[in-house]
LOGU-172738 format. One record per residue: residue in one letter; x, y, z of N, C-alpha, C in turn; chain. Coordinates in nm, 3 decimals. Atoms other than C-alpha are relative to their C-alpha. Example, Ala and Ser with C-alpha at 12.3 -4.5 7.8 and 13.67 -1.06 7.14 Angstrom:
! LOGU-172738
(nudo "a" (0.089 -0.119 0.000) (1.230 -0.450 0.780) (0.090 0.120 0.000) "A") (nudo "s" (-0.082 -0.119 -0.006) (1.367 -0.106 0.714) (-0.077 0.109 0.073) "A") 
END
This chain:
! LOGU-172738
(nudo "m" (-0.099 -0.005 -0.051) (9.953 7.225 11.147) (-0.037 0.107 0.092) "A") (nudo "k" (0.005 -0.103 -0.124) (10.065 7.428 11.410) (0.095 0.147 -0.012) "A") (nudo "v" (-0.065 -0.116 0.051) (10.136 7.786 11.358) (0.019 0.055 0.073) "A") (nudo "a" (-0.028 -0.096 -0.039) (10.273 8.083 11.538) (-0.016 0.132 -0.033) "A") (nudo "i" (0.003 -0.155 0.069) (10.210 8.463 11.471) (0.005 0.087 0.060) "A") (nudo "t" (-0.002 -0.143 -0.052) (10.334 8.782 11.571) (-0.070 0.092 -0.127) "A") (nudo "g" (0.044 -0.096 0.089) (10.154 9.072 11.478) (-0.175 -0.062 -0.036) "A") (nudo "s" (0.152 0.079 0.007) (9.809 8.823 11.496) (-0.099 0.090 0.068) "A") (nudo "t" (0.110 -0.077 -0.049) (9.593 9.116 11.673) (0.015 0.128 -0.116) "A") (nudo "g" (0.024 -0.081 0.114) (9.656 9.348 11.362) (-0.094 0.010 -0.124) "A") (nudo "m" (0.112 0.015 0.095) (9.442 9.376 11.108) (0.016 -0.092 -0.108) "A") (nudo "i" (-0.039 0.151 0.094) (9.607 9.137 10.874) (-0.035 -0.108 0.070) "A") (nudo "g" (-0.017 0.188 -0.064) (9.674 8.877 11.128) (-0.116 -0.019 0.088) "A") (nudo "t" (0.160 0.076 -0.062) (9.337 8.879 11.302) (-0.060 -0.057 -0.130) "A") (nudo "r" (0.060 0.068 0.120) (9.194 8.806 10.949) (0.074 -0.150 -0.004) "A") (nudo "l" (-0.073 0.138 0.024) (9.498 8.532 10.923) (-0.068 -0.096 0.107) "A") (nudo "t" (0.047 0.087 -0.106) (9.451 8.396 11.240) (-0.114 -0.088 0.001) "A") (nudo "r" (0.122 0.004 -0.006) (9.074 8.391 11.213) (0.002 -0.134 -0.124) "A") (nudo "s" (-0.042 0.120 0.154) (9.166 8.175 10.830) (0.003 -0.137 0.039) "A") (nudo "l" (-0.053 0.107 -0.022) (9.382 7.952 10.952) (-0.064 -0.101 0.076) "A") (nudo "r" (0.055 0.092 -0.080) (9.185 7.827 11.263) (-0.132 -0.083 -0.055) "A") (nudo "a" (0.163 0.023 0.102) (8.842 7.806 11.022) (0.063 -0.135 -0.083) "A") (nudo "e" (-0.055 0.116 0.060) (9.076 7.560 10.843) (0.042 -0.131 0.059) "A") (nudo "g" (-0.036 0.095 -0.045) (9.139 7.360 11.113) (0.143 0.003 0.078) "A") (nudo "h" (-0.142 0.011 -0.026) (9.516 7.484 11.214) (-0.037 0.043 0.149) "A") (nudo "a" (-0.015 -0.058 -0.150) (9.624 7.542 11.587) (0.082 0.106 -0.033) "A") (nudo "v" (-0.104 -0.143 -0.007) (9.776 7.889 11.610) (-0.025 0.016 0.082) "A") (nudo "t" (-0.054 -0.089 -0.121) (9.926 8.037 11.852) (0.028 0.151 0.004) "A") (nudo "r" (-0.018 -0.190 0.042) (9.957 8.453 11.889) (0.064 0.036 0.098) "A") (nudo "i" (-0.140 -0.004 -0.071) (10.275 8.563 11.967) (-0.021 0.173 0.031) "A") (nudo "v" (0.031 -0.142 -0.091) (10.191 8.917 12.191) (0.098 0.035 0.076) "A") (nudo "r" (-0.034 -0.067 -0.076) (10.309 9.151 12.370) (-0.050 -0.025 0.147) "A") (nudo "s" (0.079 0.048 -0.100) (10.062 9.081 12.681) (-0.102 -0.047 -0.047) "A") (nudo "y" (0.132 0.031 0.038) (9.778 8.880 12.713) (-0.152 0.077 -0.021) "A") (nudo "s" (0.127 -0.042 -0.070) (9.523 9.142 12.792) (-0.037 0.037 -0.194) "A") (nudo "g" (0.035 -0.055 0.165) (9.497 9.217 12.372) (-0.084 -0.134 -0.059) "A") (nudo "l" (0.093 0.097 0.063) (9.356 8.846 12.359) (-0.136 -0.078 0.042) "A") (nudo "p" (0.148 0.108 -0.065) (9.009 8.657 12.415) (0.049 -0.057 0.173) "A") (nudo "h" (0.030 0.013 -0.147) (8.920 8.571 12.758) (0.053 -0.145 -0.003) "A") (nudo "g" (-0.043 0.133 -0.053) (9.132 8.228 12.862) (0.084 -0.028 -0.153) "A") (nudo "e" (-0.115 0.080 0.102) (9.358 8.215 12.545) (0.125 0.032 0.017) "A") (nudo "r" (-0.153 0.000 -0.033) (9.733 8.199 12.609) (0.081 0.024 -0.069) "A") (nudo "g" (-0.097 0.006 0.155) (9.994 8.343 12.335) (0.102 -0.038 0.051) "A") (nudo "i" (-0.143 -0.046 -0.022) (10.364 8.368 12.351) (0.053 0.128 0.010) "A") (nudo "v" (0.014 -0.098 -0.077) (10.468 8.673 12.542) (0.148 0.033 -0.071) "A") (nudo "w" (-0.115 -0.054 0.034) (10.754 8.885 12.367) (0.032 0.108 0.018) "A") (nudo "h" (-0.017 -0.140 -0.016) (10.926 9.214 12.403) (0.125 -0.001 -0.140) "A") (nudo "p" (-0.115 0.025 0.089) (11.191 9.217 12.060) (0.061 0.103 0.075) "A") (nudo "e" (-0.107 -0.066 -0.023) (11.306 9.575 12.166) (0.095 -0.050 0.120) "A") (nudo "q" (-0.098 0.065 -0.149) (11.453 9.415 12.504) (0.057 -0.165 -0.049) "A") (nudo "g" (-0.073 0.131 0.010) (11.514 9.072 12.327) (-0.046 -0.086 0.051) "A") (nudo "v" (0.006 0.090 -0.140) (11.290 8.885 12.553) (-0.143 -0.057 -0.075) "A") (nudo "i" (0.125 0.074 0.060) (11.046 8.581 12.425) (0.016 -0.085 0.037) "A") (nudo "e" (0.085 0.149 -0.046) (10.896 8.270 12.543) (0.075 -0.086 -0.079) "A") (nudo "a" (-0.035 0.076 0.154) (11.149 8.065 12.299) (-0.094 -0.145 0.060) "A") (nudo "g" (0.041 0.181 0.015) (11.053 7.695 12.466) (-0.135 0.011 -0.083) "A") (nudo "r" (0.137 0.028 0.109) (10.674 7.804 12.356) (-0.012 0.006 -0.129) "A") (nudo "l" (0.011 -0.007 0.113) (10.763 7.802 12.009) (0.069 -0.149 -0.068) "A") (nudo "e" (-0.051 0.149 0.043) (10.921 7.441 12.028) (-0.121 -0.034 -0.063) "A") (nudo "a" (0.051 0.093 0.133) (10.755 7.189 11.754) (-0.129 0.060 -0.075) "A") (nudo "h" (0.124 -0.053 0.112) (10.545 7.466 11.562) (0.075 -0.039 -0.114) "A") (nudo "d" (-0.070 0.028 0.102) (10.584 7.386 11.207) (-0.010 0.129 -0.091) "A") (nudo "l" (0.015 -0.121 0.090) (10.527 7.737 11.071) (0.035 0.121 0.109) "A") (nudo "v" (0.047 -0.197 -0.059) (10.600 8.147 11.207) (-0.011 0.062 -0.102) "A") (nudo "i" (0.030 -0.127 0.063) (10.466 8.414 11.073) (0.030 0.097 0.061) "A") (nudo "h" (0.003 -0.131 -0.059) (10.599 8.728 11.114) (-0.027 0.103 -0.057) "A") (nudo "l" (0.067 -0.086 0.068) (10.383 8.988 11.077) (0.039 0.137 0.050) "A") (nudo "a" (-0.064 -0.118 -0.037) (10.503 9.277 11.342) (0.054 0.063 0.029) "A") (nudo "a" (-0.100 -0.117 0.008) (10.643 9.614 11.374) (-0.042 0.110 0.027) "A") (nudo "e" (0.036 -0.108 -0.010) (10.627 9.962 11.396) (-0.112 0.042 -0.144) "A") (nudo "s" (0.088 -0.020 0.126) (10.309 10.066 11.184) (0.056 0.144 -0.101) "A") (nudo "l" (-0.063 -0.110 0.130) (10.407 10.254 10.860) (-0.112 0.185 0.006) "A") (nudo "a" (0.131 -0.138 -0.006) (10.064 10.500 10.948) (0.094 0.166 0.053) "A") (nudo "g" (-0.100 -0.111 -0.057) (10.189 10.860 11.039) (0.075 0.101 -0.064) "A") (nudo "v" (-0.113 -0.088 0.058) (10.418 11.109 10.965) (0.109 -0.072 0.017) "A") (nudo "w" (-0.136 0.053 0.037) (10.756 10.983 10.845) (0.053 0.063 0.065) "A") (nudo "t" (-0.141 -0.055 -0.016) (10.974 11.198 11.072) (0.116 -0.109 0.019) "A") (nudo "p" (-0.150 0.110 -0.007) (11.315 11.065 11.122) (0.036 -0.049 0.146) "A") (nudo "a" (0.037 0.098 -0.044) (11.218 10.923 11.437) (-0.067 -0.083 -0.031) "A") (nudo "k" (0.124 0.077 0.054) (10.908 10.765 11.312) (0.125 -0.118 -0.081) "A") (nudo "k" (-0.080 0.056 0.107) (11.143 10.612 11.033) (0.130 -0.131 0.105) "A") (nudo "r" (-0.117 0.097 -0.068) (11.427 10.507 11.291) (-0.075 -0.128 0.053) "A") (nudo "r" (0.090 0.097 -0.099) (11.119 10.307 11.520) (-0.043 -0.073 -0.128) "A") (nudo "i" (0.058 0.119 0.142) (11.012 10.150 11.147) (0.143 -0.098 -0.036) "A") (nudo "r" (-0.114 0.076 0.021) (11.352 10.044 11.097) (0.052 -0.094 0.099) "A") (nudo "e" (-0.008 0.117 -0.076) (11.433 9.900 11.411) (-0.046 -0.083 0.064) "A") (nudo "s" (0.150 0.117 0.001) (11.089 9.719 11.479) (0.050 -0.081 -0.072) "A") (nudo "r" (-0.023 0.131 0.152) (11.174 9.502 11.184) (0.092 -0.058 0.012) "A") (nudo "a" (-0.092 0.012 0.015) (11.511 9.481 11.237) (0.002 -0.140 0.163) "A") (nudo "q" (0.006 0.057 -0.165) (11.457 9.385 11.640) (-0.086 -0.140 0.015) "A") (nudo "g" (0.064 0.148 0.030) (11.198 9.138 11.547) (0.014 -0.114 -0.068) "A") (nudo "t" (-0.020 0.039 0.099) (11.281 8.999 11.306) (0.127 -0.117 0.026) "A") (nudo "t" (-0.080 0.029 -0.109) (11.649 8.915 11.472) (-0.017 -0.100 0.053) "A") (nudo "l" (0.034 0.083 -0.133) (11.506 8.801 11.782) (-0.071 -0.138 -0.057) "A") (nudo "l" (0.029 0.094 0.004) (11.285 8.548 11.613) (0.063 -0.137 -0.088) "A") (nudo "a" (-0.078 0.061 0.110) (11.542 8.431 11.346) (0.128 -0.071 0.139) "A") (nudo "k" (-0.123 0.067 -0.088) (11.846 8.338 11.628) (-0.108 -0.099 0.074) "A") (nudo "t" (0.111 0.083 -0.107) (11.512 8.219 11.869) (-0.047 -0.145 -0.019) "A") (nudo "l" (0.058 0.150 0.057) (11.405 7.951 11.624) (0.136 -0.071 -0.032) "A") (nudo "a" (-0.081 0.062 -0.024) (11.753 7.854 11.538) (0.027 -0.087 0.122) "A") (nudo "s" (-0.071 0.118 -0.084) (11.857 7.745 11.875) (-0.131 -0.074 0.089) "A") (nudo "l" (0.110 0.121 -0.062) (11.529 7.518 11.933) (0.015 -0.165 -0.051) "A") (nudo "d" (-0.013 0.129 0.077) (11.552 7.180 11.918) (-0.060 -0.086 -0.078) "A") (nudo "a" (0.136 0.005 0.118) (11.220 7.134 11.717) (-0.003 0.155 -0.046) "A") (nudo "p" (0.073 -0.176 0.028) (11.236 7.450 11.530) (-0.121 -0.040 -0.122) "A") (nudo "p" (0.089 0.033 0.097) (10.970 7.512 11.303) (0.082 0.026 -0.139) "A") (nudo "r" (-0.062 0.042 0.141) (11.046 7.438 10.918) (0.007 0.143 -0.040) "A") (nudo "v" (-0.024 -0.112 0.052) (10.976 7.782 10.777) (-0.055 0.143 0.120) "A") (nudo "l" (0.015 -0.178 -0.100) (10.993 8.156 10.920) (-0.070 0.073 -0.114) "A") (nudo "f" (0.053 -0.072 0.085) (10.766 8.368 10.687) (-0.037 0.156 0.066) "A") (nudo "s" (-0.038 -0.166 -0.017) (10.849 8.714 10.734) (-0.080 0.126 -0.100) "A") (nudo "a" (0.105 -0.031 0.065) (10.622 8.990 10.583) (0.055 0.191 0.028) "A") (nudo "s" (-0.079 -0.132 -0.057) (10.769 9.372 10.634) (0.005 0.112 -0.111) "A") (nudo "a" (0.059 -0.133 0.146) (10.679 9.695 10.375) (0.035 -0.047 -0.127) "A") (nudo "v" (-0.001 0.020 0.171) (10.605 9.588 10.025) (0.038 0.078 -0.058) "A") (nudo "g" (-0.037 -0.099 0.036) (10.651 9.905 9.954) (0.163 0.030 -0.040) "A") (nudo "i" (-0.109 0.012 0.008) (11.013 9.818 9.882) (0.032 0.011 -0.182) "A") (nudo "y" (0.015 0.015 0.169) (10.946 9.779 9.494) (-0.083 0.095 -0.047) "A") (nudo "g" (0.020 -0.088 0.079) (10.774 10.104 9.461) (-0.133 0.033 -0.038) "A") (nudo "d" (0.104 0.040 0.111) (10.462 10.223 9.257) (0.048 -0.006 -0.076) "A") (nudo "r" (-0.055 0.040 0.156) (10.503 10.062 8.921) (-0.170 -0.040 -0.016) "A") (nudo "p" (0.097 0.028 0.033) (10.113 10.060 8.810) (0.034 -0.071 -0.153) "A") (nudo "d" (-0.019 0.094 0.114) (10.269 9.929 8.475) (0.046 -0.141 -0.002) "A") (nudo "e" (-0.043 0.100 -0.015) (10.414 9.623 8.603) (-0.090 -0.078 0.106) "A") (nudo "p" (0.104 0.036 -0.129) (10.121 9.441 8.793) (0.019 -0.092 0.084) "A") (nudo "v" (-0.013 0.124 -0.132) (10.318 9.155 8.971) (0.171 0.032 -0.008) "A") (nudo "l" (-0.173 -0.014 -0.035) (10.661 9.216 9.121) (0.027 -0.102 0.121) "A") (nudo "d" (-0.061 0.103 -0.134) (10.869 8.966 9.336) (0.139 -0.035 0.008) "A") (nudo "e" (-0.121 -0.030 -0.046) (11.212 8.881 9.457) (0.081 0.043 -0.139) "A") (nudo "n" (-0.102 -0.085 0.127) (11.350 8.927 9.081) (-0.004 0.159 -0.050) "A") (nudo "s" (0.022 -0.108 0.025) (11.203 9.257 9.099) (0.095 0.086 0.052) "A") (nudo "t" (-0.121 -0.102 -0.021) (11.456 9.602 9.098) (-0.098 0.049 0.159) "A") (nudo "v" (0.001 -0.070 -0.098) (11.411 9.763 9.422) (-0.051 0.125 -0.068) "A") (nudo "g" (0.012 -0.136 0.027) (11.229 10.076 9.383) (0.075 0.120 0.081) "A") (nudo "t" (-0.047 -0.112 -0.052) (11.326 10.417 9.518) (-0.121 0.065 0.130) "A") (nudo "g" (0.097 -0.050 -0.104) (11.202 10.601 9.857) (0.017 -0.075 0.147) "A") (nudo "f" (-0.050 0.039 -0.158) (11.263 10.518 10.205) (-0.049 -0.138 0.011) "A") (nudo "l" (0.062 0.131 -0.014) (11.091 10.186 10.202) (0.098 -0.077 -0.057) "A") 
END
């Protein structure tokens, strides 16, 4: 399978990339610059806040996994919360529009962001799309 991943140099993305490659999948990292990649590896460059992505290089991928966004770590000032919201909206919008415009788009776009939407519920061990939304910022 041919997979493209945003956030591929982050904590989850690094492990996911390694695991997919170990299983024999071809992984293309979607990055802001080549400097974060191992020597000789060429990813797909994007700048979601500017609406820029190397769209043609996404052709013929089977799957795009979207993990990139402003980190949730740190103090949630009003400015930080704005960056958290905007980074998720900009990146996801750019990917969705770009993939929809391709001649050979991926069959699947998987996006994971702010799983805290469900809140802290220790009495409910399994939360899914049918669960109600929690309270709080996320």
